[in-house]
N, C-alpha and C positions, 0 to 999 in steps of 0.2 A: 253170284251175279245179282245185282240189284236192278229191279225193273219198276217201271211206273205204268200201271194200267189206267187207261183213260176212257171215260164214256162222255161223248159230246152230246149235250142235251140242251136245246134252246141256245141261250147265250152263255152257257156254262161248260167248263171242262172239269168234270168230276174226276178226282184222282185217288189212287191207292198205290202206295209205295211198298213193295215187298222184295224179299231176297230169298235165295236158296243157297245155303252153305252147308257142306258136309251132310246133305240129305235132310236138313231141317229148314222149314219155311219160317220166315219171320215177317211180321207186319210192322212197318216203321211208322212211328209218330211223325206227323208233318204239321207245319205251322198253319197250313191251309188245307181244307178238304176239297175246295173247288176254286177255280179261277174264272172270273166272269168278265164280260164285256157289255157295256150298256148300249153302244151304237156301233155295229159292225160296218157301217158305211163310212165311219170316221177313220181315216188312215192313221191318225195319231193314236187313237185308242187301240187299233189293231197292232200297231208297232209296240205300244206299251204292253199289251197282252203277251206278245212274242218275247219281249225283253224279260218280263216277269217270269214267264214259263222257263226260259233259258236259265235265269238266275236260280230258280227253284231247283231245277235238275242239277245244276252245278253244285249248289249248297248241299244237296243230299247225295251227291256223287252217284247219280243214276247212270247205269250202263246202257240201258235200252228202254225205249218207250213203246208200248203196245196200245194202239187205239182200237176200240171196239168199232168194227166196220158197220157202216149204215148203208142201206140200199139207196141207189140213185134214182130208182123209179118205183112206182106202185104205191099201194096203200100205206106202207110203212117207210116211205122214203124219208131221208134226212132233210133238214131244212138248209137253206143257203148259208145261214150264219154258221152252222156246224161245219160245213165244208170249208168256209173261210178259216175257221179256227184250226181245222185239220191241216190246211195248207200252211198256216203260220207255224204250227208245231213241226211239220215235216221239213220246213225250210230253216230250222234252227241249225246253225253251223255246228259241226262235230257232234251231232246227236244221232244215234241210230234209232230209227223209227220203223215200225211195221204195223200192219193192220191184221186183225183177227176177227173173223166173222162170228156172229152168235152161233151159227150152225157148227163151225169148227170147235168153238168152245164147248158146246154141248157134247160133241163127239169125243173130245179129249177127256172130259169129265166122266163120261159114261164108262170109259176104259180105265179110269184112274182107280188106284187102290186107296186113295185118300178119302177118309170118312170124317166129315166135320159138320158142325152146325154153324151157319153164318152168325147167329146171335152171339156165339161165344167169341167172336173175333174182336168185339169192342168197337167195331166200325159203325157208322150211321147207316141206316137202311138205304138211303139214296146212293151209297157207295158200293152196293152189292154188285152191279154190273161191272164196275171198274175193277173190283176185287176179283171177280170170276175171270175177267179177261187176263189180269196179271197172273193169277194162279194157273190158268190153263196154259199160258205161255211157258211158265216155269215147269209145269208138269209134262209137257210134250216131249 
């Protein structure tokens, strides 16, 4: 199964594509590490973001997308642009999308037998939350 973990941060969708096959995890190289939008109030840009994301998932034959869930209220609440990007991703035709909270990720990784150092993955530091989201989904 090939999955794409996503962290929505500001105007960016940070991605990490991973797979699990025969008990082995693999991190897949991707032509982009994040997709951005300059103006979330512009319908044309939002539509282009959705098209670009859909094309990226089709090109890499991703089976499932997991978005790192953000709080809707409180001190650590997500911004409105992030929720627009989340909706654009969730509305992509023929794409399976789910949300995974940071608390669920932490709980899954606590019971995991997988021991690894993020620095050994070759990913950029800003991709760590997306990586952990995808890894937790595959590990559960």
